[in-house]
Structures are given as C-alpha cells and as structure tokens.
Steps between C-alpha positions, in 0.01 A plus 500: 500500500237272645508392863271283707421629849450202729320724752245613240165324536445508123601188309829516306331497157306814600816672622670425167194615303478825693870580479514436125180701443648793690830481309319484164257783582788714631683452170788321672440195279450629145305335221690207359706444814559128537425357843686205649359160419259350750763252614773765526290739711370214715857388564614854579214545748518145639134430427309249287488565124121475513493809722685709240293346219180608675628857542606516133166353391304760694716778358431366149127504577541862616660584165839587648704203374510279194661159482631324192753227438762775511409588857284733703512869414339818624220626278467862397281663764449857607726590789366703789561867425763700685224733618299216652810361670585846640145532635529157659831596662339819637212293643744257658688790658172643633381173656836354593375373835243273334567148382453424131168328571378800701607744228318295236191487723503882520524522120210258458279701735577830328483351149124452537 
C-alpha cells in the first residue's frame, strides 16, 4: 500500500520511491510481483502520472524494478535479513525518543 503524506516535505515521487524500496527490501513485494500501471497508481493516489513514472524510473535505475510491455515488475533482489531487521527494531526501541533523522544521524556518527 502506497500513500502520499501531504505534510511530508519530500516530493511525492520520493515518497513513492522510498515506500516501494522498503516493501521490496523487506520482502513484502516478491520478485515478479506486478505493480499497478503508472496511470492506475497515479489515479489511486490523485497525483500526476509523471510523478509515478519518475518514481518507477528511479527504481528501475536502482535495479529494483523492470518494465516491459507487459507491465512493471519487481526484480529479484536480496531482501534484508531477519537478523538485520531484528537489530534495527532493537535500535529503534533503544532510541525511541529520537526522530528518524536524529537516529540516522547517530548511526552516521558511529559508523565512522
């Protein structure tokens, strides 16, 4: 399920790209899964078709989608492991008072 958050400062194409990336990497959208057409998703979200087309195009460039005359499908990619997701959940629980941006900033600092 894709949703556009009107209060989010990020443009709609980026919200779509991020949500689909997360769903693919989490294994929620398996390889071969057919996505709605650009026009269908644009209509469902009440946005311009070009917005969806840009998101799909960027996901193709990232190697997550492939488009043919038969439609746009999820490519076979490695899903994030259950262990990595469990570690992420534990981190989220530990820093629950932080915003996502703050939590990512902490990770970036410690990653170095």
